[in-house]
C-alpha positions as CSV (number, residue, x, y, z in Angstrom):
1,M,72.5,95.3,89.8
2,A,74.7,93.7,87.2
3,Q,77.4,91.4,88.4
4,R,80.9,92.5,87.4
5,H,84.4,91.2,87.3
6,I,86.4,93.7,89.4
7,G,90.2,93.9,89.4
8,F,92.1,95.3,92.4
9,V,95.5,96.7,91.6
10,S,98.2,97.7,94.1
11,T,101.9,97.3,94.9
12,R,101.0,94.8,97.7
13,L,97.8,93.3,98.9
14,A,99.0,91.0,101.7
15,G,99.5,91.2,105.4
16,T,98.4,93.7,108.0
17,D,99.1,97.1,106.5
18,G,96.1,99.5,106.2
19,V,95.8,99.4,102.4
20,S,95.7,95.6,102.3
21,L,93.2,95.4,105.2
22,E,90.9,98.0,103.8
23,S,91.0,96.6,100.3
24,A,89.9,93.2,101.7
25,K,86.9,94.9,103.3
26,W,86.0,96.5,99.9
27,S,86.3,93.2,98.1
28,R,84.2,91.5,100.8
29,I,81.4,94.0,100.4
30,L,81.6,93.7,96.6
31,E,81.5,89.9,96.7
32,Q,78.5,90.1,99.0
33,A,76.8,92.3,96.3
34,G,77.4,89.6,93.7
35,H,80.6,90.8,92.0
36,T,83.7,88.7,91.5
37,C,87.0,90.2,92.6
38,F,90.5,89.6,91.1
39,Y,93.9,90.9,92.2
40,L,97.1,92.2,90.6
41,A,100.1,93.2,92.8
42,G,103.7,92.4,93.6
43,E,102.7,90.4,96.6
44,L,99.3,88.8,97.2
45,D,97.6,86.6,99.9
46,R,94.2,86.4,98.2
47,P,92.7,83.3,96.6
48,P,95.5,82.0,94.2
49,E,93.0,81.3,91.3
50,R,92.1,85.0,91.3
51,C,95.6,86.4,91.6
52,Y,98.0,87.8,89.0
53,V,101.4,88.4,90.6
54,V,103.7,90.9,89.0
55,P,107.0,91.1,90.9
56,E,107.9,94.5,89.4
57,A,104.7,96.0,90.9
58,H,106.1,95.5,94.4
59,F,107.7,98.6,96.0
60,K,110.4,96.2,97.5
61,H,111.5,94.9,94.0
62,P,115.2,95.7,93.8
63,L,114.8,97.6,90.5
64,I,112.0,99.8,92.0
65,Q,114.1,100.5,95.1
66,R,117.0,101.6,93.0
67,L,114.7,103.9,91.0
68,N,113.3,105.4,94.2
69,A,116.8,106.1,95.5
70,D,117.5,108.2,92.4
71,L,114.0,109.8,92.2
72,F,113.5,110.8,95.9
73,D,117.0,111.3,97.3
74,N,118.1,114.2,95.1
75,I,116.8,117.0,92.8
76,Y,118.5,115.4,89.8
77,R,117.8,112.1,88.2
78,S,120.0,110.3,85.7
79,P,119.0,109.6,82.1
80,S,119.3,105.9,82.8
81,T,116.6,106.3,85.5
82,S,114.3,108.0,83.1
83,E,114.9,105.2,80.5
84,T,114.3,102.5,83.1
85,V,111.1,104.1,84.3
86,S,109.9,104.3,80.7
87,A,110.8,100.6,80.0
88,L,109.1,99.4,83.2
89,R,106.0,101.5,82.5
90,R,105.6,99.7,79.2
91,R,106.2,96.3,80.7
92,L,103.7,96.9,83.5
93,K,101.1,98.3,81.1
94,Q,101.3,95.1,79.2
95,Q,100.8,93.1,82.4
96,L,97.8,95.2,83.2
97,R,96.4,94.4,79.7
98,D,97.0,90.7,80.2
99,F,95.4,90.8,83.7
100,V,92.2,92.5,82.3
101,E,92.0,90.1,79.4
102,R,92.7,86.9,81.4
103,F,90.0,87.7,84.0
104,R,87.6,89.7,81.8
105,I,87.9,92.7,84.2
106,E,85.1,95.2,83.8
107,L,86.2,97.7,86.5
108,L,89.6,98.5,88.1
109,V,90.0,99.5,91.7
110,V,93.4,101.0,92.2
111,E,94.6,100.8,95.9
112,N,97.0,103.7,96.7
113,A,99.1,103.1,93.6
114,L,97.9,106.4,92.1
115,S,98.5,108.5,95.2
116,L,101.7,107.4,97.0
117,P,104.6,107.0,94.5
118,M,106.1,103.9,96.0
119,N,106.2,102.5,92.5
120,V,106.4,105.3,89.9
121,P,106.4,103.0,86.8
122,L,103.2,101.3,88.1
123,G,101.4,104.6,88.6
124,L,102.4,105.8,85.1
125,A,101.4,102.5,83.6
126,L,98.0,102.6,85.3
127,T,97.4,106.2,84.1
128,E,98.3,105.4,80.5
129,F,96.3,102.1,80.5
130,I,93.2,103.7,81.9
131,T,93.5,106.7,79.5
132,E,94.1,104.5,76.4
133,T,91.3,101.9,77.2
134,R,88.8,104.1,79.1
135,I,88.2,101.1,81.3
136,P,86.0,102.1,84.2
137,A,88.2,102.7,87.2
138,I,88.1,103.8,90.9
139,A,91.2,105.2,92.5
140,H,91.1,104.5,96.3
141,H,93.6,106.9,97.8
142,H,94.8,106.2,101.3
143,D,97.9,108.4,101.5
144,F,99.4,111.2,99.3
145,Y,103.0,112.1,98.5
146,W,102.6,115.6,99.8
147,E,101.8,114.2,103.3
148,R,105.2,112.5,103.5
149,S,108.4,114.3,104.1
150,R,110.4,111.6,102.3
151,Y,108.9,112.8,99.0
152,A,109.5,116.6,99.6
153,L,112.9,116.4,97.9
154,N,112.5,114.7,94.5
155,A,113.6,114.5,90.9
156,A,110.2,113.2,89.9
157,E,107.9,116.3,89.7
158,D,106.8,115.4,86.1
159,Y,105.8,111.9,87.2
160,L,104.1,113.1,90.4
161,K,102.0,115.6,88.4
162,A,101.1,113.0,85.7
163,A,100.0,110.2,87.9
164,F,99.8,110.8,91.7
165,P,96.9,111.3,91.3
166,P,96.2,111.8,87.6
167,A,93.7,114.6,86.8
168,M,91.4,112.4,84.6
169,S,87.6,113.3,84.6
170,F,86.7,109.7,83.8
171,L,88.6,108.3,86.8
172,H,86.6,108.2,90.1
173,H,88.7,109.3,93.0
174,V,87.9,108.1,96.5
175,V,89.6,109.5,99.6
176,I,89.3,108.5,103.3
177,N,89.2,111.9,104.9
178,S,87.8,115.3,104.3
179,Y,91.2,117.1,104.2
180,A,92.3,114.7,101.4
181,A,89.2,115.7,99.4
182,E,90.1,119.3,99.7
183,Q,93.7,118.7,98.7
184,V,92.8,116.6,95.6
185,A,90.4,119.4,94.5
186,L,93.0,122.1,95.1
187,R,95.9,120.3,93.4
188,T,94.1,118.6,90.5
189,G,90.7,120.3,90.1
190,M,89.1,116.8,90.5
191,R,86.2,116.0,92.7
192,S,86.4,113.0,95.0
193,T,84.1,110.8,97.0
194,L,84.7,110.4,100.8
195,I,84.5,106.8,102.0
196,P,86.0,106.4,105.5
197,N,87.8,103.3,106.7
198,V,85.3,100.9,108.4
199,M,85.0,97.8,110.6
200,P,82.2,95.2,110.7
201,F,80.4,96.8,113.7
202,E,77.2,95.0,112.7
203,T,78.9,91.7,113.7
204,P,80.8,91.9,117.1
205,P,84.1,90.0,117.2
206,P,84.2,86.5,118.5
207,P,85.1,86.3,122.2
208,P,88.7,85.4,123.2
209,D,89.5,81.7,123.0
210,E,92.3,79.4,124.2
211,V,94.7,80.7,121.5
212,S,94.3,84.4,122.4
213,A,94.5,83.4,126.0
214,S,97.9,81.9,125.4
215,L,99.4,85.0,123.8
216,R,100.8,86.5,127.0
217,A,102.5,83.3,128.1
218,E,103.9,82.5,124.6
219,L,105.4,86.0,124.2
220,G,106.8,86.2,127.7
221,I,104.4,88.8,129.0
222,G,103.8,88.4,132.8
223,A,100.3,88.0,134.2
224,G,100.8,91.1,136.3
225,E,102.1,93.3,133.5
226,V,100.0,96.0,131.9
227,L,100.0,95.1,128.2
228,L,100.2,98.2,126.0
229,L,99.4,97.4,122.4
230,Q,101.0,99.4,119.5
231,P,99.2,97.9,116.4
232,T,101.0,99.9,113.8
233,R,104.0,99.8,111.5
234,I,107.3,101.0,113.0
235,V,107.7,104.4,111.2
236,P,108.6,107.8,112.7
237,R,105.2,109.4,112.1
238,K,103.7,106.8,114.5
239,R,105.8,108.4,117.3
240,I,106.1,105.2,119.2
241,E,108.6,106.7,121.6
242,R,105.6,108.4,123.3
243,A,104.2,105.0,124.1
244,I,107.5,104.0,125.6
245,E,107.4,107.2,127.7
246,L,103.9,106.4,128.9
247,A,105.1,102.9,130.0
248,R,107.9,104.5,132.0
249,K,105.7,107.2,133.6
250,L,103.0,104.7,134.7
251,E,105.5,103.3,137.3
252,R,104.1,99.8,137.2
253,P,105.1,96.7,135.4
254,C,104.4,97.2,131.7
255,C,105.1,95.6,128.3
256,L,104.7,97.5,125.0
257,L,103.8,95.0,122.3
258,I,104.4,96.2,118.7
259,T,102.7,93.9,116.1
260,H,104.0,95.3,112.8
261,S,107.3,95.7,111.0
262,S,109.1,98.7,109.7
263,G,107.7,98.2,106.2
264,D,109.3,100.2,103.4
265,E,111.0,102.9,105.5
266,G,114.0,101.0,106.8
267,D,115.1,99.8,110.3
268,A,116.8,103.0,111.7
269,Y,113.7,104.0,113.7
270,R,113.3,100.5,115.1
271,R,116.9,100.6,116.4
272,Y,116.3,104.0,117.9
273,L,113.2,102.7,119.7
274,A,115.0,99.7,121.0
275,E,117.8,101.9,122.4
276,Y,115.3,104.4,123.8
277,A,113.4,101.6,125.6
278,E,116.6,100.2,127.1
279,L,117.6,103.7,128.3
280,L,114.2,104.2,130.0
281,G,114.1,100.6,131.3
282,V,110.9,99.7,129.4
283,K,110.1,96.3,128.1
284,V,109.3,96.3,124.4
285,L,108.4,93.4,122.2
286,F,109.1,93.8,118.5
287,A,106.9,90.8,117.4
288,A,105.9,91.4,113.8
289,E,106.9,87.9,112.8
290,R,104.3,86.5,115.3
291,F,101.3,88.4,113.9
292,N,99.2,88.5,110.8
293,H,95.6,89.3,109.9
294,V,94.9,85.6,110.3
295,R,96.4,82.9,112.5
296,G,99.1,80.6,111.2
297,T,102.5,79.0,112.0
298,T,106.0,80.3,111.4
299,A,108.6,78.3,109.4
300,D,110.1,77.0,112.7
301,G,106.7,75.9,114.1
302,R,105.8,78.8,116.4
303,R,102.3,80.1,116.5
304,I,101.3,83.2,114.4
305,F,98.6,85.1,116.2
306,S,96.0,87.3,114.5
307,L,95.6,91.0,115.2
308,A,92.4,90.1,116.9
309,D,94.3,88.0,119.4
310,A,96.5,91.0,120.2
311,Y,93.6,93.3,120.8
312,H,91.9,90.7,123.1
313,A,95.0,90.4,125.2
314,A,95.7,94.2,125.5
315,D,94.9,96.4,128.5
316,L,95.3,99.6,126.5
317,V,95.9,100.5,122.9
318,T,98.6,103.2,122.2
319,Y,98.3,105.3,119.1
320,P,100.5,108.4,119.5
321,S,100.8,109.2,115.7
322,T,101.5,112.7,114.4
323,L,99.9,111.9,111.1
324,E,97.3,109.4,109.9
325,G,95.3,109.2,106.7
326,F,92.4,108.0,108.8
327,G,93.3,105.7,111.6
328,N,92.9,101.9,111.2
329,A,94.2,101.2,114.7
330,F,91.7,103.6,116.1
331,L,88.8,101.8,114.5
332,E,90.2,98.4,115.5
333,A,90.5,99.4,119.1
334,I,86.9,100.6,119.1
335,Y,85.8,97.4,117.5
336,Y,87.5,95.2,120.0
337,R,86.3,97.3,122.8
338,K,89.7,98.5,124.1
339,P,90.5,101.9,125.7
340,L,92.7,104.2,123.6
341,F,95.7,106.4,124.5
342,M,96.4,108.5,121.5
343,S,97.4,111.8,120.1
344,R,95.0,114.3,118.5
345,Y,96.3,114.0,115.0
346,E,94.7,116.3,112.4
347,I,92.3,113.9,110.8
348,F,91.1,112.7,114.2
349,K,90.3,116.3,115.2
350,I,88.5,117.0,112.0
351,D,86.6,113.8,111.0
352,I,86.5,111.6,114.1
353,Q,86.6,113.5,117.5
354,P,83.4,115.6,116.7
355,K,81.4,112.4,116.7
356,G,81.9,112.0,120.4
357,F,84.4,109.2,120.9
358,Q,85.9,108.9,124.4
359,V,89.7,108.5,124.4
360,L,92.7,109.4,126.5
361,A,94.3,112.1,124.2
362,F,97.3,114.3,124.2
363,D,98.7,116.9,121.8
364,D,102.5,117.4,121.7
365,F,103.7,115.7,124.9
366,I,102.5,113.5,127.8
367,D,101.9,115.6,130.9
368,D,101.2,114.4,134.4
369,R,97.5,114.9,134.0
370,T,97.4,112.5,131.1
371,V,99.4,109.9,133.0
372,A,97.1,110.2,136.0
373,A,94.1,109.7,133.7
374,V,95.6,106.6,132.3
375,R,96.3,105.2,135.8
376,E,92.8,106.0,136.9
377,L,91.3,104.2,133.9
378,L,93.5,101.1,134.4
379,D,92.5,100.9,138.0
380,H,88.7,101.1,137.4
381,P,87.4,98.4,135.0
382,E,83.9,99.8,135.2
383,Q,85.0,103.1,133.7
384,V,86.7,101.2,130.9
385,Q,83.5,99.2,130.2
386,A,81.4,102.3,130.0
387,M,83.9,104.0,127.7
388,V,84.3,101.1,125.2
389,E,80.6,100.5,125.0
390,T,79.9,104.1,124.1
391,N,82.6,104.1,121.5
392,Y,81.4,100.8,120.0
393,E,77.9,102.3,119.4
394,L,79.4,105.4,117.8
395,G,81.5,103.1,115.6
396,R,78.4,101.2,114.5
397,R,76.7,104.5,113.6
398,H,79.5,106.1,111.6
399,F,82.1,103.5,110.5
400,S,80.3,100.2,109.9
401,F,80.2,98.0,106.8
402,E,76.7,99.3,106.1
403,V,78.2,102.8,105.7
404,L,80.7,101.3,103.2
405,R,78.0,99.4,101.4
406,R,75.8,102.4,101.0
407,R,78.6,104.5,99.5
408,L,80.6,102.0,97.5
409,C,78.0,99.9,95.7
410,P,76.3,102.9,93.9
411,L,79.8,104.2,92.9
412,V,80.6,100.9,91.3
413,T,77.4,100.9,89.4
414,Q,77.9,104.5,88.3
415,S,81.5,103.9,87.2
416,C,80.6,100.8,85.1
417,E,77.6,102.4,83.4
418,A,79.7,105.6,82.6
419,G,82.7,103.8,81.0
420,S,83.4,101.3,78.3
421,C,86.7,99.5,77.9
422,Q,88.3,99.6,74.4
423,L,90.7,96.6,74.4
């Protein structure tokens, strides 16, 4: 197999969000196959010598945020917004050209920037650049705008149809669940390849060490408290209030640890959760500043724990989402051998549950039977052990790095052999 220079493009490739974590797994597999990966985004935590930072590519850039307010808060947009989108599209397209030329990129992998319109000018720039150059490209779609209520009201229908995702026969579309594949075909007429999210089940995680053992004490979690881990962003579709309700209903000392921030959707939901927890008398730790995908130190010298440390310390993982593109937290809990309390969100029911995973699941609300099942599990470690070992073996079979390698590497070869870049 020929060794290629592969360029990953997104709004952000940094931190603990699902897109950043999954793209890192893709680049790891591709590097192991002999390719060299480079990165363009508004924020990056990859090797600096392979990075090309473009501030306007970030969804948090002030200009992009102003555009989004006009594009997705009304059914009308101003002429100045259209002009600004056009100007930014041209600027970003030139940055893409410079990125490809600087690193001699032979294949682009676009991470969610052609499915979720968090940065409309970037999506348009990518669509035009790929069309004009015919550079081989794979669009890795994690979420789509039609899945998010925040995009239901918009003044950007022309942009959405043009680039989210674009209906180009020479662009390879990759989705992470079967429902997304159906929707892409229905809405664009394009075929897509299904590649699920994965974890390195072939290599079990290292055992807890003194750092992970110090997590409870450093964060003020009592030795006798049940540690419920909510390893997701703080956004309404995660339905974290259900985890707070579980902590209250268990009627024993509990602490709910939330490891991520609110991200791009504001702090109103976080404030609601804090007030709700106070009302129910539940201890909740909003600790995003103390967690990253790797360990480190804050500016004031406090320890930054890894997500692995959080999983090692947890007694139970809570995952009560109403909607997920796949379910990174689900796979992480399985990988770190932790029991799961979760909702039966649609993709779980369609793509995951039929494989036989054992979880404590509910649908719309938490009834007494569900609470009793959680108590029973927490009181019987031998049941937990049997459950998590069964789940780990299923994860190895269906969602391992080997599964990703078998599906991704041939797609890269096919894409590169089918296209030719005209720069």
